C-alpha positions as CSV (number, residue, x, y, z in Angstrom):
1,M,-4.8,-9.0,24.4
2,G,-4.3,-6.7,20.8
3,D,-7.2,-6.3,17.7
4,T,-6.9,-9.8,16.0
5,R,-9.5,-9.0,13.8
6,I,-8.1,-8.4,10.1
7,V,-7.8,-5.0,8.4
8,T,-7.4,-5.1,5.0
9,A,-6.7,-1.6,2.5
10,A,-6.4,-1.1,-1.5
11,V,-4.1,1.1,-3.5
12,L,-5.5,3.0,-6.4
13,I,-2.8,4.5,-8.3
14,I,-4.3,7.0,-11.1
15,G,-2.5,8.5,-13.8
16,N,-2.0,7.9,-17.8
17,E,2.2,8.8,-17.1
18,I,2.3,5.4,-15.0
19,L,0.2,3.3,-17.5
20,S,2.5,5.0,-20.3
21,G,5.9,4.5,-18.4
22,R,6.7,7.8,-18.7
23,T,6.5,8.2,-14.7
24,R,7.7,5.1,-12.3
25,D,5.7,3.9,-9.6
26,V,7.2,4.3,-6.7
27,N,4.4,5.0,-3.9
28,L,2.8,1.1,-4.2
29,A,5.9,-0.1,-2.1
30,Y,5.9,2.7,0.6
31,L,2.5,2.2,1.4
32,A,2.8,-1.2,1.6
33,T,5.6,-1.4,3.9
34,G,4.1,1.1,6.1
35,L,0.6,-0.3,6.2
36,T,2.2,-3.4,7.2
37,Q,4.0,-2.2,9.9
38,L,0.4,-1.0,11.2
39,G,-1.2,-3.7,10.7
40,I,-2.9,-3.3,7.2
41,R,-2.8,-6.0,5.2
42,L,-2.5,-4.0,1.6
43,R,-5.2,-7.0,-0.3
44,E,-5.2,-5.1,-3.8
45,A,-3.5,-2.2,-5.6
46,R,-4.3,-1.1,-9.2
47,V,-3.0,1.3,-11.7
48,I,-6.0,3.3,-13.2
49,A,-6.0,6.0,-16.5
50,D,-7.4,9.2,-15.8
51,V,-11.1,8.7,-16.7
52,E,-14.0,9.0,-15.0
53,A,-16.0,6.0,-15.1
54,E,-13.5,3.7,-14.1
55,I,-11.6,5.7,-11.4
56,I,-15.5,6.1,-9.8
57,K,-16.3,2.0,-10.6
58,A,-12.7,1.2,-8.9
59,V,-13.7,3.8,-5.5
60,N,-16.7,2.1,-5.3
61,E,-16.0,-1.1,-5.6
62,C,-12.9,-1.1,-3.5
63,R,-14.2,1.0,-0.9
64,A,-16.9,-1.3,-0.4
65,R,-14.3,-4.5,-0.1
66,Y,-11.6,-2.9,2.4
67,D,-11.7,-1.4,5.6
68,Y,-9.5,1.5,4.0
69,V,-8.8,2.7,0.1
70,F,-5.3,4.8,-0.5
71,T,-5.1,7.0,-4.2
72,T,-2.3,8.6,-5.2
73,G,-2.3,10.6,-8.2
74,G,-4.5,13.5,-9.8
75,I,-5.0,16.3,-6.8
76,G,-2.8,18.9,-9.1
77,P,-3.8,22.3,-10.9
78,T,-4.4,20.4,-14.6
79,H,-7.2,19.6,-16.7
80,D,-6.0,15.5,-16.1
81,D,-6.8,15.9,-13.0
82,I,-9.8,14.8,-11.9
83,T,-9.6,12.4,-8.7
84,A,-11.2,14.8,-6.6
85,E,-14.7,15.0,-9.1
86,C,-14.6,11.3,-9.2
87,V,-14.2,10.5,-5.6
88,A,-17.2,13.3,-4.9
89,K,-19.4,11.3,-7.9
90,A,-18.3,8.4,-6.0
91,F,-19.9,9.3,-2.8
92,G,-22.9,10.8,-4.6
93,L,-21.2,14.7,-3.0
94,P,-20.9,17.9,-4.1
95,L,-17.8,18.9,-5.2
96,I,-17.4,22.1,-3.5
97,R,-14.0,24.6,-3.0
98,N,-12.6,23.6,0.5
99,P,-12.8,27.1,2.5
100,E,-9.7,25.4,4.7
101,A,-7.6,24.3,1.6
102,V,-8.4,27.7,0.2
103,A,-7.1,29.4,3.4
104,R,-3.7,27.5,3.3
105,L,-3.0,28.0,-0.4
106,E,-3.5,31.7,0.1
107,R,-1.2,31.6,3.2
108,H,1.4,29.5,0.9
109,Y,1.0,31.5,-2.4
110,E,2.4,35.4,-3.0
111,P,0.2,37.7,-3.5
112,G,-1.4,37.3,-7.1
113,M,-0.1,33.8,-8.0
114,L,-2.8,31.7,-6.8
115,N,-5.0,31.9,-10.4
116,E,-7.9,29.0,-11.2
117,A,-5.8,26.2,-12.0
118,R,-4.2,26.7,-8.6
119,L,-7.3,26.4,-7.0
120,R,-8.4,23.4,-7.9
121,M,-6.0,22.0,-5.6
122,A,-8.7,23.0,-3.4
123,N,-11.9,21.4,-4.2
124,T,-13.2,18.1,-2.1
125,P,-16.1,16.4,-1.5
126,E,-18.6,18.4,0.6
127,G,-17.5,16.6,4.5
128,A,-13.8,15.8,3.4
129,T,-11.5,15.6,6.3
130,L,-8.0,17.7,5.0
131,I,-5.2,15.8,4.8
132,D,-1.8,18.1,5.7
133,N,0.7,18.4,2.6
134,P,4.2,20.1,4.9
135,V,5.6,20.1,1.6
136,S,4.0,22.3,-0.9
137,T,0.6,22.9,1.3
138,A,-1.6,21.7,-1.3
139,P,-4.0,19.1,0.9
140,G,-5.4,16.0,0.4
141,F,-8.1,15.3,2.4
142,Q,-9.9,11.9,3.7
143,I,-14.2,11.2,2.7
144,G,-15.0,7.9,4.9
145,N,-12.8,5.4,4.7
146,L,-11.3,7.0,1.1
147,F,-7.9,9.0,2.2
148,V,-6.6,10.6,-1.3
149,L,-3.1,11.2,-1.6
150,A,-0.8,13.4,-3.9
151,G,1.2,11.5,-7.1
152,V,4.5,13.3,-6.4
153,P,6.0,10.4,-4.1
154,S,7.8,12.8,-1.7
155,I,4.2,14.6,-0.8
156,M,2.5,11.4,-0.5
157,Q,5.0,10.2,1.9
158,A,4.7,13.3,3.9
159,M,1.1,13.2,3.6
160,F,0.7,9.5,4.7
161,D,3.0,9.6,7.4
162,G,1.0,12.6,8.9
163,L,-2.3,10.6,8.8
164,K,-1.3,7.2,10.0
165,G,-2.3,8.2,13.5
166,R,-6.0,7.9,11.9
167,L,-5.5,4.3,10.9
168,A,-6.6,1.6,13.1
169,G,-4.5,-1.7,12.5
170,G,-5.3,-5.1,13.8
171,A,-2.8,-7.8,14.9
172,P,0.7,-6.8,13.9
173,V,2.5,-9.0,10.7
174,L,5.4,-11.0,11.9
175,S,7.7,-12.9,9.7
176,H,10.8,-15.4,10.0
177,T,12.4,-16.3,7.1
178,I,14.8,-19.4,6.6
179,S,16.8,-20.2,3.6
180,A,18.3,-22.8,1.5
181,F,20.3,-23.7,-1.9
182,L,17.2,-25.8,-2.8
183,G,15.5,-25.5,-6.1
184,E,12.1,-24.6,-5.4
185,G,11.4,-27.7,-7.3
186,V,12.5,-30.3,-5.1
187,I,10.8,-28.7,-2.0
188,A,7.8,-27.4,-3.7
189,K,5.3,-30.7,-2.6
190,D,6.6,-30.9,0.7
191,L,6.4,-26.7,1.5
192,G,2.4,-26.9,0.6
193,E,2.0,-29.7,2.5
194,L,3.5,-27.5,5.4
195,Q,1.3,-25.1,4.0
196,Q,-1.5,-26.7,4.7
197,R,-0.5,-27.7,8.4
198,Y,-0.7,-24.2,8.7
199,M,-3.5,-22.3,6.9
200,D,-3.1,-19.7,9.3
201,L,0.3,-18.3,8.3
202,D,1.4,-17.5,4.6
203,I,4.6,-19.2,3.3
204,G,6.0,-17.5,0.4
205,S,9.1,-18.9,-2.0
206,Y,11.0,-16.0,-3.3
207,P,14.2,-17.9,-5.6
208,F,17.8,-16.8,-6.0
209,H,21.2,-17.4,-7.6
210,R,24.5,-16.6,-4.7
211,Q,26.8,-17.5,-4.4
212,G,26.7,-19.3,-8.1
213,K,23.7,-21.9,-7.2
214,Y,20.1,-21.4,-6.9
215,G,18.3,-21.6,-3.9
216,A,15.2,-19.6,-2.3
217,S,14.0,-17.8,0.7
218,F,11.3,-18.9,2.3
219,V,8.8,-16.3,4.4
220,L,6.7,-17.4,6.9
221,R,4.5,-14.5,7.8
222,G,1.6,-14.5,10.7
223,T,0.3,-13.2,13.4
224,E,1.3,-15.5,15.9
225,R,4.4,-15.8,17.0
226,S,4.2,-19.5,18.5
227,R,2.8,-20.6,15.1
228,I,5.7,-18.8,13.2
229,D,8.0,-20.3,15.7
230,G,6.8,-23.8,14.8
231,A,6.9,-23.9,11.3
232,A,10.0,-23.0,10.9
233,A,11.3,-25.6,12.9
234,E,9.3,-28.4,10.9
235,L,10.8,-25.9,7.7
236,R,14.3,-27.0,9.2
237,T,13.9,-30.6,9.4
238,L,12.4,-30.3,6.0
239,I,15.5,-29.0,4.1
240,A,17.6,-31.3,6.1
241,G,15.6,-33.6,5.5
242,L,16.2,-32.8,1.1
243,G,20.1,-32.5,1.7
244,G,20.1,-28.5,2.4
245,Q,21.3,-26.2,4.9
246,P,18.8,-24.7,6.4
247,I,20.4,-20.6,6.9
248,E,17.8,-18.1,9.1
249,G,17.7,-14.9,6.9
250,E,18.8,-14.6,3.4
251,P,22.4,-16.0,2.7
252,A,25.5,-14.0,2.1
253,E,26.0,-12.7,-1.4
254,R,29.2,-14.1,-1.6
């Protein structure tokens, strides 16, 4: 038997550029997908300004509430990259110039190119474990259950892919999708009752407009295939009883 415990996570997206709309976040979707594949439930995501007090508050709230917390952004060389400093304060640890991180940067940059600004990227809380950056060398870091990642998507993705082996997932999340050309309002009451009978599952309803008609896809998620299969069978009967035709998966566009 695998681990049946539910393992949870939160993502903190740090950066004024996200809140201003200047940069569009794509990291959340990547992390959500990757965590789900590992059997880790992403329960919360926050977008936070480059404000010390806000970052410290969010880090401490989330690391106490969830098994894992991931931050993206704020670990570059400029003055507004304050994530490492804030994390150190959140954990009550001194911020140090990490010797191994410095060594990696020294190997990466040409002689004379490693200035003080770039050396800031070697700062971590004391006792942190580095997270490899195969794209541009400057590492992220882990302290406790917190993983501090870059904001640049290609770097963040490489960091996350490299650290996945450190994560202990729970039971994998399984899913099954059934669609129908029925309005959500038509099926809402019966769908709610189905959810009450299967409280161990997450039943989501997602409306669409295809083939010139309105309908909805119903996604059943859980950790036990037999329960999902049972709910799917009831859902098919429910759809047929309302005059609809159950469609396995998503309906074709045309």
